[in-house]
VEXFI-499542 format. One record per residue: residue in three letters; x, y, z of N, C-alpha, C in turn. Coordinates in steps of 0.02 Angstrom, whole numbers, padded with zeros to 5 digits, always signed. Layout:
ALAXYZXYZXYZ/...
REM end
This chain:
MET+04058+05042+06054+04002+05084+06033+04025+05154+06014/LEU+04076+05180+06048+04101+05246+06030+04132+05244+05959/ILE+04166+05190+05943+04195+05183+05876+04139+05182+05824/VAL+04087+05143+05837+04029+05140+05791+03997+05209+05785/PHE+03989+05243+05842+03958+05309+05842+03996+05358+05798/PHE+04061+05363+05808+04100+05413+05770+04105+05396+05696/ILE+04111+05332+05680+04113+05313+05609+04046+05329+05576/SER+03991+05315+05610+03925+05329+05583+03914+05405+05576/ALA+03936+05443+05626+03930+05516+05622+03970+05544+05564/LEU+04029+05516+05553+04071+05538+05498+04036+05523+05431/MET+04006+05465+05424+03972+05447+05362+03912+05492+05350/ILE+03877+05511+05404+03821+05558+05397+03847+05626+05372/PHE+03899+05650+05404+03927+05715+05386+03953+05715+05314/SER+03994+05664+05297+04023+05663+05230+03971+05651+05177/GLY+03917+05615+05195+03863+05604+05148+03827+05669+05132/VAL+03818+05712+05182+03783+05776+05172+03823+05822+05127/VAL+03890+05822+05135+03931+05870+05097+03977+05833+05048/TYR+03955+05776+05023+03998+05733+04982+04025+05769+04921/LYS+03982+05804+04884+04005+05838+04823+04053+05895+04839/LYS+04040+05930+04894+04085+05985+04914+04154+05958+04931/LEU+04156+05901+04966+04220+05871+04984+04259+05852+04921/GLN+04224+05825+04871+04258+05806+04809+04288+05868+04774/GLN+04251+05923+04776+04274+05984+04743+04338+06012+04774/ILE+04346+06001+04840+04405+06028+04873+04457+05973+04887/SER+04449+05916+04853+04498+05861+04855+04509+05833+04925/ILE+04455+05826+04964+04459+05793+05029+04422+05726+05024/THR+04456+05672+05041+04426+05606+05035+04403+05580+05102/GLU+04357+05533+05100+04332+05502+05162+04386+05464+05201/PRO+04432+05428+05167+04486+05397+05205+04526+05447+05246/PHE+04541+05505+05217+04578+05556+05254+04538+05581+05313/LEU+04473+05595+05304+04431+05618+05359+04427+05566+05415/ALA+04421+05503+05396+04417+05449+05446+04481+05446+05487/LEU+04538+05450+05453+04602+05449+05488+04609+05509+05535/LEU+04590+05568+05510+04595+05629+05551+04549+05626+05611/LEU+04488+05603+05602+04441+05598+05658+04466+05549+05710/GLY+04495+05493+05688+04523+05444+05735+04578+05475+05778/VAL+04621+05516+05747+04674+05549+05784+04644+05597+05835/ILE+04593+05636+05814+04565+05689+05858+04530+05659+05919/VAL+04489+05608+05909+04451+05580+05966+04489+05526+06003/GLY+04548+05509+05977+04587+05455+06008+04626+05477+06069/PRO+04665+05432+06097+04699+05443+06160+04753+05497+06157/ASP+04777+05515+06097+04832+05563+06091+04810+05635+06087/VAL+04744+05648+06076+04720+05717+06072+04664+05728+06123/LEU+04601+05714+06106+04546+05727+06153+04537+05671+06205/GLY+04558+05611+06188+04553+05556+06236+04482+05531+06247/ILE+04437+05544+06199+04368+05519+06207+04367+05443+06203/ILE+04406+05416+06158+04415+05343+06154+04483+05326+06182/LYS+04484+05286+06235+04546+05269+06270+04582+05211+06236/SER+04645+05205+06252+04685+05149+06226+04662+05084+06258/ALA+04666+05030+06220+04654+04963+06245+04721+04926+06247/PRO+04724+04868+06278+04786+04829+06274+04807+04819+06201/ALA+04872+04825+06188+04897+04824+06119+04874+04762+06081/GLU+04874+04705+06114+04854+04642+06081+04782+04646+06057/ASP+04739+04675+06098+04669+04682+06079+04660+04732+06022/GLU+04697+04787+06025+04693+04837+05972+04712+04807+05904/PHE+04767+04770+05903+04789+04741+05839+04741+04687+05814/LYS+04712+04650+05861+04663+04599+05841+04602+04632+05809/ILE+04578+04686+05839+04521+04722+05811+04538+04751+05742/LEU+04596+04783+05737+04615+04814+05674+04622+04761+05618/LYS+04651+04704+05634+04660+04652+05584+04593+04626+05559/THR+04546+04616+05605+04479+04592+05586+04443+04644+05543/VAL+04446+04707+05564+04413+04760+05526+04444+04767+05457/CYS+04510+04760+05452+04543+04763+05387+04518+04708+05340/GLN+04509+04648+05367+04485+04592+05326+04415+04606+05298/PHE+04370+04630+05342+04302+04645+05319+04302+04705+05271/THR+04343+04754+05285+04348+04813+05241+04372+04792+05172/LEU+04424+04751+05170+04451+04728+05106+04399+04686+05068/ALA+04362+04644+05104+04311+04603+05071+04261+04647+05035/MET+04236+04699+05068+04188+04743+05036+04218+04782+04978/ALA+04279+04807+04987+04312+04846+04934+04328+04802+04873/LEU+04349+04741+04885+04366+04697+04830+04305+04676+04791/MET+04249+04662+04825+04188+04645+04790+04163+04705+04750/ALA+04167+04765+04778+04147+04825+04742+04189+04835+04679/ALA+04255+04823+04686+04300+04829+04628+04283+04778+04575/ALA+04267+04717+04595+04249+04665+04548+04184+04682+04510/LEU+04135+04709+04546+04072+04728+04515+04081+04787+04467/ARG+04130+04828+04481+04141+04888+04440+04172+04872+04372/LEU+04206+04816+04367+04241+04799+04304+04193+04777+04250/PRO+04206+04797+04187+04162+04776+04132+04166+04700+04121/THR+04112+04672+04095+04111+04601+04079+04166+04585+04028/GLY+04203+04532+04041+04256+04511+03995+04319+04553+03998/PHE+04327+04591+04051+04384+04637+04056+04450+04600+04049/PHE+04460+04547+04088+04525+04512+04088+04540+04482+04020/LYS+04490+04452+03988+04500+04420+03924+04523+04470+03872/LYS+04496+04531+03874+04514+04582+03824+04577+04621+03842/ASN+04600+04613+03903+04658+04650+03926+04710+04605+03959/ARG+04715+04544+03934+04755+04493+03968+04828+04514+03978/GLN+04860+04537+03925+04931+04554+03930+04942+04613+03977/THR+04903+04666+03969+04911+04724+04013+04899+04705+04085/ALA+04846+04666+04098+04829+04648+04167+04883+04605+04199/ILE+04907+04555+04162+04957+04509+04190+05023+04545+04204/VAL+05046+04584+04155+05110+04620+04164+05105+04672+04219/LEU+05048+04709+04220+05039+04761+04270+05039+04732+04340/VAL+05006+04675+04349+05001+04645+04416+05067+04611+04436/THR+05091+04564+04395+05149+04525+04415+05214+04566+04411/GLY+05226+04595+04352+05286+04636+04345+05286+04696+04391/GLY+05228+04728+04397+05222+04786+04441+05236+04769+04514/MET+05209+04712+04537+05219+04693+04607+05293+04677+04621/ILE+05324+04640+04577+05395+04622+04589+05439+04684+04590/LEU+05429+04729+04541+05469+04790+04540+05455+04834+04600/MET+05391+04841+04619+05374+04883+04677+05402+04853+04742/TRP+05404+04788+04746+05433+04755+04805+05507+04773+04813/PHE+05545+04765+04758+05616+04778+04763+05631+04853+04768/LEU+05594+04894+04733+05604+04967+04738+05588+04992+04808/SER+05533+04969+04837+05515+04988+04906+05567+04966+04956/SER+05590+04904+04948+05641+04877+04993+05706+04917+04988/GLY+05725+04935+04926+05786+04974+04917+05781+05043+04947/VAL+05723+05076+04939+05713+05142+04968+05718+05140+05044/ILE+05685+05090+05074+05687+05084+05148+05758+05070+05172/PHE+05794+05027+05136+05863+05010+05154+05908+05072+05153/LEU+05898+05115+05102+05940+05174+05095+05919+05231+05142/ALA+05853+05236+05154+05827+05293+05193+05829+05280+05269/LEU+05822+05218+05289+05818+05202+05360+05876+05156+05378/THR+05928+05182+05407+05985+05141+05427+05966+05099+05487/GLY+06003+05045+05497+05990+05003+05555+05952+04940+05538/PHE+05930+04933+05475+05895+04873+05454+05939+04834+05406/SER+05938+04768+05412+05972+04726+05362+05930+04727+05299/PHE+05960+04707+05243+05923+04709+05180+05866+04658+05180/VAL+05875+04601+05214+05821+04552+05216+05762+04578+05257/GLN+05776+04616+05310+05721+04648+05347+05686+04700+05303/CYS+05724+04736+05262+05694+04784+05217+05652+04750+05163/LEU+05671+04689+05144+05629+04651+05097+05561+04637+05127/LEU+05558+04623+05192+05495+04611+05226+05454+04675+05229/LEU+05485+04730+05249+05450+04794+05252+05426+04815+05183/GLY+05467+04804+05132+05447+04822+05064+05389+04780+05039/ALA+05388+04716+05057+05333+04672+05036+05267+04693+05066/ILE+05269+04716+05129+05207+04737+05163+05173+04795+05127/ILE+05212+04842+05101+05183+04901+05069+05178+04894+04993/THR+05190+04834+04967+05187+04823+04894+05117+04829+04865/PRO+05065+04797+04894+05000+04798+04861+04968+04867+04855/THR+04935+04878+04798+04897+04939+04788+04830+04932+04823/ASP+04812+04981+04862+04754+04975+04905+04688+04987+04868/PRO+04640+04939+04870+04577+04949+04834+04531+04998+04869/VAL+04540+05008+04935+04496+05052+04972+04508+05125+04952/ILE+04571+05147+04957+04587+05216+04938+04584+05223+04862/ALA+04603+05171+04824+04601+05176+04751+04530+05187+04727/SER+04480+05160+04763+04410+05168+04741+04389+05241+04743/THR+04419+05281+04788+04402+05352+04790+04433+05390+04731/LEU+04482+05358+04698+04514+05389+04640+04484+05365+04574/THR+04453+05306+04574+04431+05275+04511+04355+05273+04504/SER+04318+05293+04554+04245+05291+04549+04215+05359+04563/GLY+04152+05366+04548+04118+05430+04558+04120+05473+04495/LYS+04080+05526+04496+04072+05568+04437+04136+05603+04416/MET+04176+05625+04465+04237+05661+04449+04286+05616+04411/ALA+04295+05554+04436+04340+05508+04403+04316+05492+04332/LYS+04250+05480+04325+04223+05464+04259+04227+05523+04211/LYS+04227+05583+04239+04231+05643+04197+04301+05653+04170/TYR+04352+05639+04211+04420+05656+04192+04464+05597+04172/LEU+04446+05536+04192+04489+05478+04178+04456+05431+04129/PRO+04492+05407+04078+04463+05359+04031+04453+05291+04064/GLY+04407+05253+04035+04390+05188+04064+04448+05140+04068/PHE+04493+05140+04017+04548+05092+04019+04593+05104+04079/LEU+04601+05166+04099+04644+05182+04156+04610+05163+04222/ARG+04547+05183+04229+04511+05167+04291+04504+05092+04301/ASN+04487+05057+04247+04475+04985+04253+04539+04946+04267/ASN+04594+04966+04236+04657+04931+04250+04681+04943+04321/LEU+04671+05004+04347+04690+05018+04416+04646+04979+04464/SER+04581+04975+04449+04535+04936+04491+04554+04862+04492/PHE+04569+04835+04432+04587+04764+04428+04652+04751+04465/GLU+04702+04794+04453+04767+04784+04486+04760+04788+04562/SER+04725+04839+04587+04718+04847+04659+04679+04790+04690/GLY+04635+04758+04650+04598+04700+04676+04640+04638+04678/VAL+04675+04623+04623+04714+04560+04620+04775+04562+04664/ASN+04812+04618+04664+04877+04614+04698+04873+04614+04774/ASP+04814+04630+04802+04806+04621+04874+04814+04548+04894/GLY+04783+04504+04854+04788+04433+04869+04855+04404+04848/LEU+04881+04427+04791+04946+04401+04767+05004+04425+04810/ALA+04993+04477+04849+05046+04499+04895+05057+04448+04950/TYR+05007+04406+04963+05011+04356+05017+05072+04311+05010/PRO+05082+04276+04954+05142+04234+04949+05207+04274+04950/ILE+05205+04335+04923+05266+04377+04923+05284+04397+04994/VAL+05235+04417+05034+05248+04437+05103+05275+04378+05143/PHE+05247+04319+05133+05271+04260+05170+05339+04237+05144/LEU+05353+04248+05080+05420+04233+05055+05471+04280+05087/ALA+05453+04344+05093+05497+04392+05126+05507+04374+05199/LEU+05454+04349+05232+05460+04327+05301+05509+04269+05306/LEU+05506+04224+05257+05552+04167+05255+05624+04190+05244/ILE+05634+04236+05196+05701+04261+05181+05731+04297+05241/ALA+05688+04334+05277+05711+04372+05335+05726+04328+05395/GLY+05707+04264+05392+05723+04217+05446+05673+04215+05503/TYR+05612+04240+05490+05561+04241+05543+05506+04189+05533/ALA+05509+04150+05479+05451+04111+05458+05438+04049+05500/GLY+05490+04013+05518+05478+03950+05553+05461+03894+05505/PHE+05468+03904+05440+05458+03851+05390+05508+03863+05334/GLY+05516+03811+05292+05565+03815+05239+05534+03831+05171/LEU+05577+03831+05119+05555+03848+05052+05506+03796+05025/LYS+05516+03733+05043+05471+03680+05019+05401+03692+05046/GLU+05395+03708+05111+05329+03720+05140+05297+03783+05111/TRP+05339+03834+05098+05312+03895+05067+05283+03879+04999/THR+05318+03838+04961+05295+03821+04893+05231+03780+04895/THR+05229+03728+04937+05171+03683+04938+05112+03712+04975/ARG+05125+03744+05033+05069+03767+05074+05049+03839+05056/VAL+05096+03886+05062+05079+03956+05052+05060+03972+04980/PHE+05102+03948+04933+05091+03966+04863+05039+03921+04829/LEU+05051+03855+04829+05006+03810+04792+04939+03801+04826/TYR+04939+03787+04892+04875+03773+04926+04837+03837+04944/GLU+04870+03882+04981+04835+03940+05008+04821+03994+04956/THR+04857+03993+04900+04847+04046+04849+04820+04018+04784/VAL+04857+03972+04751+04836+03949+04685+04772+03908+04689/LEU+04771+03856+04731+04711+03816+04738+04652+03858+04764/CYS+04667+03904+04809+04616+03949+04835+04585+03990+04779/ALA+04626+04016+04734+04600+04056+04678+04556+04015+04632/VAL+04576+03953+04619+04537+03909+04575+04469+03893+04606/LEU+04470+03875+04670+04407+03859+04704+04362+03920+04710/ALA+04392+03978+04723+04353+04040+04728+04321+04057+04662/LEU+04357+04044+04607+04329+04055+04540+04266+04012+04530/LEU+04269+03950+04552+04211+03905+04546+04153+03928+04590/VAL+04169+03948+04651+04116+03971+04698+04083+04034+04670/GLY+04124+04082+04647+04096+04144+04620+04054+04132+04558/THR+04078+04088+04514+04040+04071+04454+03973+04040+04472/GLY+03975+03995+04522+03913+03963+04545+03864+04012+04575/ALA+03889+04059+04615+03846+04109+04645+03814+04154+04592/GLY+03854+04173+04541+03828+04214+04487+03775+04177+04446/TYR+03788+04112+04434+03740+04071+04396+03674+04065+04434/ILE+03679+04053+04499+03618+04046+04540+03578+04112+04539/MET+03613+04168+04546+03579+04232+04547+03547+04247+04479/LYS+03583+04232+04426+03556+04245+04359+03493+04204+04346/LYS+03495+04139+04365+03437+04096+04354+03378+04118+04397/ALA+03393+04136+04460+03339+04158+04505+03307+04223+04479/HIS+03348+04267+04453+03321+04330+04426+03279+04317+04364/LYS+03303+04271+04321+03267+04255+04260+03200+04223+04275/ALA+03199+04185+04330+03136+04152+04350+03088+04200+04385/GLY+03111+04262+04397+03067+04311+04430+03067+04306+04506/TRP+03115+04272+04534+03117+04264+04607+03155+04321+04641/MET+03193+04360+04603+03235+04412+04631+03226+04476+04591/ASN+03250+04532+04618+03254+04594+04579+03318+04630+04599/LYS+03328+04690+04570+03392+04723+04580+03403+04745+04652/LYS+03350+04751+04691+03358+04769+04761+03395+04715+04800/THR+03396+04655+04773+03429+04599+04807+03504+04598+04795/LEU+03528+04637+04746+03598+04632+04727+03646+04652+04783/LEU+03630+04707+04818+03676+04729+04871+03685+04677+04926/PRO+03630+04654+04959+03641+04603+05012+03670+04538+04985/PHE+03650+04519+04924+03676+04458+04895+03751+04464+04882/SER+03772+04522+04855+03843+04533+04841+03884+04534+04905/ILE+03859+04568+04956+03894+04570+05020+03900+04500+05049/ALA+03845+04461+05044+03847+04393+05071+03897+04350+05034/VAL+03900+04356+04968+03949+04318+04929+04020+04336+04951/ALA+04033+04401+04960+04099+04423+04982+04118+04393+05050/LEU+04071+04393+05096+04085+04368+05163+04091+04292+05165/VAL+04051+04258+05122+04057+04185+05117+04127+04167+05091/LEU+04150+04203+05040+04217+04190+05013+04271+04204+05065/LEU+04266+04261+05100+04316+04279+05150+04317+04228+05207/ALA+04259+04217+05238+04256+04174+05297+04266+04101+05280/GLY+04238+04079+05224+04243+04009+05204+04315+03989+05190/PHE+04350+04029+05151+04419+04011+05134+04467+04023+05192/ASN+04452+04071+05235+04492+04078+05296+04484+04016+05341/ALA+04423+03990+05343+04410+03929+05383+04450+03870+05356/LEU+04462+03870+05290+04503+03817+05260+04577+03832+05264/LYS+04594+03886+05300+04663+03909+05308+04694+03926+05240/MET+04653+03960+05199+04676+03983+05134+04678+04059+05134/ASN+04697+04086+05077+04705+04158+05068+04637+04190+05052/GLY+04601+04210+05105+04534+04237+05096+04532+04302+05056/ILE+04587+04340+05056+04589+04403+05020+04585+04392+04945/ILE+04626+04347+04919+04623+04333+04847+04559+04298+04828/ALA+04532+04258+04875+04469+04223+04861+04412+04273+04848/VAL+04409+04327+04886+04355+04375+04878+04358+04407+04808/PHE+04417+04429+04787+04419+04464+04722+04409+04415+04664/ILE+04443+04358+04664+04435+04310+04609+04363+04285+04606/GLY+04336+04266+04664+04267+04243+04667+04218+04299+04649/GLY+04232+04360+04673+04190+04417+04657+04191+04433+04583/TYR+04249+04429+04551+04254+04442+04480+04214+04390+04440/ALA+04221+04326+04459+04183+04273+04425+04107+04284+04436/PHE+04088+04302+04496+04018+04316+04512+03991+04373+04469/ALA+04031+04426+04461+04009+04485+04424+04001+04472+04350/GLN+04038+04423+04322+04033+04411+04250+03964+04388+04230/ASP+03929+04353+04274+03862+04329+04258+03808+04382+04268/ILE+03821+04430+04311+03766+04476+04328+03772+04544+04296/THR+03834+04565+04277+03841+04634+04252+03815+04642+04181/GLY+03800+04588+04148+03771+04594+04081+03696+04604+04082/HIS+03665+04603+04140+03593+04611+04146+03577+04680+04173/GLU+03544+04720+04131+03532+04790+04150+03491+04795+04215/ASP+03444+04749+04225+03403+04751+04286+03445+04742+04348/LEU+03501+04706+04340+03543+04692+04399+03602+04740+04405/GLU+03615+04779+04352+03669+04828+04356+03644+04889+04393/GLU+03678+04906+04446+03658+04964+04486+03721+04997+04513/LYS+03741+05053+04482+03803+05086+04501+03802+05109+04574/SER+03743+05127+04599+03739+05150+04668+03757+05095+04717/ILE+03748+05032+04695+03766+04976+04738+03841+04975+04750/GLN+03879+04984+04695+03952+04985+04702+03974+05044+04745/GLU+03944+05102+04733+03963+05161+04771+03946+05153+04845/SER+03889+05121+04859+03870+05109+04929+03920+05063+04963/MET+03940+05009+04928+03989+04962+04956+04055+04997+04969/GLU+04076+05041+04922+04139+05077+04930+04137+05123+04990/ARG+04081+05159+05000+04076+05205+05056+04077+05168+05122/LEU+04048+05108+05123+04049+05068+05184+04120+05045+05202/THR+04165+05043+05151+04232+05016+05163+04282+05069+05182/THR+04268+05133+05169+04322+05182+05172+04339+05206+05242/SER+04293+05201+05289+04303+05234+05353+04329+05191+05411/PRO+04301+05131+05424+04316+05097+05488+04390+05084+05500/ALA+04425+05054+05452+04495+05034+05464+04539+05095+05475/LEU+04529+05147+05436+04572+05207+05442+04555+05247+05504/PHE+04492+05245+05526+04474+05277+05589+04510+05242+05647/ILE+04508+05175+05648+04542+05137+05701+04617+05148+05697/LEU+04645+05153+05637+04716+05168+05630+04732+05235+05664/GLY+04688+05285+05655+04699+05350+05687+04702+05346+05762/LEU+04668+05296+05791+04670+05287+05864+04735+05255+05887/MET+04772+05223+05842+04828+05180+05861+04896+05204+05837/LEU+04900+05263+05809+04962+05284+05777+05021+05287+05827/PRO+05078+05258+05808+05136+05257+05853+05176+05322+05848/TRP+05149+05376+05875+05180+05443+05868+05251+05445+05895/GLN+05263+05416+05953+05329+05420+05983+05382+05385+05940/GLU+05364+05328+05913+05411+05291+05871+05426+05330+05807/TRP+05375+05363+05780+05386+05404+05721+05430+05464+05738/TYR+05418+05494+05796+05458+05551+05817+05532+05532+05824/ASN+05542+05471+05848+05611+05447+05857+05648+05439+05791/LEU+05611+05432+05736+05643+05426+05670+05670+05493+05646/GLY+05646+05548+05674+05670+05615+05654+05653+05631+05582/TRP+05701+05661+05547+05690+05682+05478+05681+05624+05431/LYS+05700+05564+05453+05693+05506+05410+05619+05488+05398/ALA+05575+05507+05444+05504+05490+05437+05473+05523+05375/PRO+05475+05590+05368+05448+05619+05306+05488+05600+05244/ALA+05553+05589+05253+05595+05571+05195+05574+05504+05166/VAL+05563+05454+05209+05545+05388+05183+05476+05389+05151/ILE+05430+05430+05177+05364+05436+05146+05371+05463+05075/LEU+05406+05518+05067+05413+05550+05001+05450+05505+04952/LEU+05503+05473+04976+05542+05429+04932+05501+05369+04909/ILE+05461+05340+04954+05418+05284+04936+05366+05307+04885/LEU+05334+05364+04898+05281+05387+04853+05307+05401+04783/PHE+05369+05424+04777+05395+05442+04711+05434+05385+04677/PHE+05464+05341+04717+05509+05291+04687+05486+05219+04696/ARG+05430+05208+04728+05403+05140+04734+05368+05118+04670/ARG+05331+05162+04639+05284+05142+04586+05297+05175+04518/ILE+05312+05239+04518+05320+05274+04454+05375+05243+04411/PRO+05436+05230+04439+05487+05197+04397+05466+05128+04372/ALA+05428+05092+04414+05405+05025+04394+05358+05029+04334/LEU+05310+05076+04336+05262+05082+04282+05294+05108+04218/LEU+05341+05155+04224+05376+05180+04165+05419+05126+04133/THR+05449+05083+04175+05489+05027+04150+05445+04978+04112/LEU+05385+04965+04138+05340+04916+04108+05300+04943+04049/MET+05299+05009+04039+05256+05041+03989+05261+05008+03920/PRO+05321+04991+03894+05323+04959+03828+05289+04891+03825/LEU+05281+04858+03883+05250+04792+03885+05176+04794+03899/LEU+05148+04854+03908+05077+04862+03924+05040+04891+03863/PRO+05006+04849+03825+04972+04873+03764+04926+04933+03775/LYS+04891+04934+03831+04844+04989+03844+04879+05053+03865/PHE+04943+05050+03882+04980+05109+03905+05040+05125+03861/ARG+05053+05084+03811+05111+05094+03767+05105+05161+03731/TYR+05158+05199+03734+05161+05266+03703+05113+05316+03735/LYS+05088+05300+03795+05043+05346+03831+05079+05369+03894/LYS+05121+05419+03886+05163+05443+03940+05122+05468+03999/TYR+05072+05510+03985+05034+05539+04040+04992+05487+04076/SER+04965+05439+04039+04926+05386+04071+04970+05343+04116/SER+05031+05328+04092+05078+05288+04132+05100+05326+04195/LEU+05111+05391+04188+05131+05431+04246+05074+05434+04297/LEU+05012+05442+04272+04956+05448+04319+04945+05383+04357/ILE+04943+05327+04321+04932+05263+04356+04993+05246+04398/GLY+05052+05273+04379+05111+05264+04421+05106+05302+04486/TRP+05076+05361+04484+05068+05400+04545+05012+05372+04589/PHE+04955+05356+04558+04897+05334+04597+04901+05259+04611/GLY+04948+05241+04653+04953+05173+04678+04952+05176+04754/PRO+04896+05197+04784+04894+05211+04856+04911+05150+04899/ILE+04937+05164+04958+04955+05112+05007+04908+05121+05065/GLY+04869+05070+05082+04817+05080+05132+04800+05019+05173/VAL+04737+04999+05171+04711+04947+05216+04745+04880+05205/SER+04760+04862+05142+04794+04798+05130+04862+04797+05163/ALA+04899+04853+05161+04964+04857+05194+04956+04852+05270/LEU+04903+04883+05297+04891+04877+05370+04879+04805+05390/TYR+04839+04769+05349+04825+04699+05364+04889+04658+05366/TYR+04931+04666+05315+04994+04627+05313+05043+04651+05368/ALA+05040+04715+05385+05084+04741+05438+05068+04707+05505/VAL+05003+04703+05521+04983+04671+05584+05002+04597+05583/GLU+04989+04564+05525+05004+04493+05518+05079+04480+05527/MET+05121+04521+05496+05193+04511+05499+05222+04531+05567/LYS+05191+04581+05599+05212+04598+05667+05202+04539+05714/GLU+05145+04506+05706+05130+04447+05748+05179+04391+05736/LYS+05193+04378+05672+05233+04319+05654+05308+04330+05663/SER+05331+04392+05654+05403+04406+05657+05425+04433+05725/GLY+05378+04463+05763+05396+04497+05826+05435+04560+05814/MET+05435+04584+05752+05473+04643+05732+05427+04704+05734/GLU+05436+04748+05784+05392+04805+05793+05393+04851+05732/GLU+05449+04854+05698+05455+04898+05639+05409+04876+05583/ALA+05386+04812+05585+05339+04788+05534+05272+04824+05541/TRP+05260+04855+05598+05200+04896+05608+05217+04971+05602/ILE+05272+04992+05631+05289+05063+05636+05299+05094+05566/ILE+05340+05062+05524+05357+05091+05459+05298+05088+05411/PRO+05265+05030+05401+05206+05030+05357+05150+05077+05378/SER+05136+05082+05443+05083+05127+05465+05100+05200+05450/LEU+05164+05218+05455+05187+05285+05437+05174+05298+05363/ILE+05192+05250+05321+05185+05259+05249+05111+05259+05228/VAL+05070+05219+05261+04998+05219+05247+04968+05287+05262/CYS+04987+05317+05318+04961+05384+05335+04984+05435+05283/GLY+05047+05432+05263+05072+05478+05212+05035+05470+05146/SER+05024+05408+05125+04989+05394+05063+04916+05418+05065/THR+04883+05406+05122+04813+05427+05130+04806+05502+05122/VAL+04851+05539+05153+04848+05612+05150+04866+05637+05080/VAL+04924+05616+05055+04950+05643+04992+04907+05622+04932/HIS+04890+05558+04927+04849+05536+04871+04778+05566+04875/GLY+04754+05575+04935+04688+05606+04943+04685+05677+04916/PHE+04734+05717+04935+04734+05787+04916+04755+05798+04843/THR+04791+05751+04813+04814+05761+04744+04769+05728+04693/SER+04720+05689+04714+04680+05649+04666+04645+05693+04614/ILE+04602+05738+04635+04563+05777+04587+04606+05827+04549/PRO+04651+05865+04581+04693+05910+04541+04733+05875+04487/LEU+04761+05816+04503+04801+05781+04453+04757+05748+04400/GLU+04696+05727+04419+04649+05701+04370+04633+05755+04318/LYS+04621+05816+04341+04606+05871+04295+04666+05888+04251/LEU+04725+05890+04281+04786+05903+04243+04798+05849+04191/TYR+04789+05787+04212+04797+05730+04166+04749+05736+04106/HIS+04686+05753+04121+04636+05757+04068+04656+05807+04015/ARG+04682+05865+04036+04703+05916+03988+04763+05892+03948/LYS+04814+05866+03982+04876+05846+03948+04863+05785+03902/ALA+04827+05736+03927+04816+05675+03889+04773+05688+03827/LYS+04725+05733+03834+04682+05748+03777+04722+05783+03722/ARG+04767+05828+03742+04810+05861+03692+04857+05811+03659/ALA+04879+05762+03698+04926+05712+03671+04889+05655+03635/ASN+04823+05661+03629+04782+05611+03594+04783+05543+03629/GLU+04791+05543+03695+04789+05480+03733+04717+05461+03750/ILE+04672+05510+03749+04601+05497+03761+04566+05507+03695/LYS+04544+05453+03664+04519+05456+03596+04444+05466+03593/GLU+04409+05456+03650+04337+05467+03652+04322+05510+03712/GLU+04262+05537+03713+04242+05576+03771+04238+05531+03832/VAL+04274+05549+03885+04274+05510+03945+04204+05506+03973/GLY+04185+05445+03994+04118+05436+04022+04069+05409+03971/GLU+04084+05413+03906+04040+05387+03855+04069+05321+03828/LYS+04024+05274+03817+04044+05209+03789+04101+05180+03831/GLU+04090+05176+03896+04142+05153+03942+04170+05085+03921/ASN+04126+05041+03897+04149+04974+03883+04196+04971+03823/LEU+04201+05025+03784+04248+05026+03729+04317+05051+03749/LEU+04322+05076+03811+04384+05109+03832+04430+05065+03873/TYR+04408+05005+03892+04451+04966+03935+04495+04920+03894/
REM end
């Protein structure tokens, strides 16, 4: 109840001063993390520590629900037909970007933190590979983002952060296998983890999401529903996808986004059912709980033991995990080709957050490797703080530079569907 109380109090406070917080570049994820630290066992001690096993179980569950809401919100935010019109950019950005970020992250950790074998670094790098949809939503939604960022940039970041959370699943388990902690072989990884839990899961989720969208569209056309129903219906679809596919021992994370995207294609073309406040409400519900709980659980002593390597690995990951990958892929991305400032911005805004926490807890359980929690949680905290404080200043800087370089051809915020 104390956790619920403080999260609710934070949402009341941030809701009252929401515009002021945006103006001074303070995000809700950062406030949630800070509040968790302050009221947690390491500062005021209002909320006491629980047994470690219970804490990680709670965090893992909260991360799953948080991701479900964030992924559905991201799916609803995308324009109808986005993937069809941006197929090459989307595929290269997600697949090529993930592979490069995995190896770049692993290399940085291997060089910055001695004492780990390269295969262990491959596991740590895989955990922090996915772009987080929770923190990314604070960068790609709202009036400030729409004012300064063109639709093609916001929509591609939303799509990437949605898809690669689920696609990180087979990569993380492949890294677990390579590191020698898996307890299964390459054949089982291929048939179970990749084909059954990911590929088949995505196909079935596409069918479920399409069916849910069709039912909602028909019910609305018959006059049985109105736009007030969209929020609870969307939340229910997200939770059905998450819980249903988890029950089938499939990849519930990818199911939510793929199913949510298919669901959104049927409903976002109907003005009566389009409600931007619905997406913003879902995003606000997702930003606080997981990061607040993280603030209660931070492994301060283990970070202190890393010494100067702790801030060094944060900075190296933030600068060399994603920017080199996006600049390398720029010639293969039609929407970003010859757009230096757009490529740099999307290269910088690849936050590491709740999805990395989820995989960190999962890999800690399966590998017994404490560093699978210590290192990713350190990087998540660094990303939450740095990306939070740099979002609006860099958006403004980008807008000025990109407009001069003719990378923004229309007024941002107008005719959004023409910009993706």
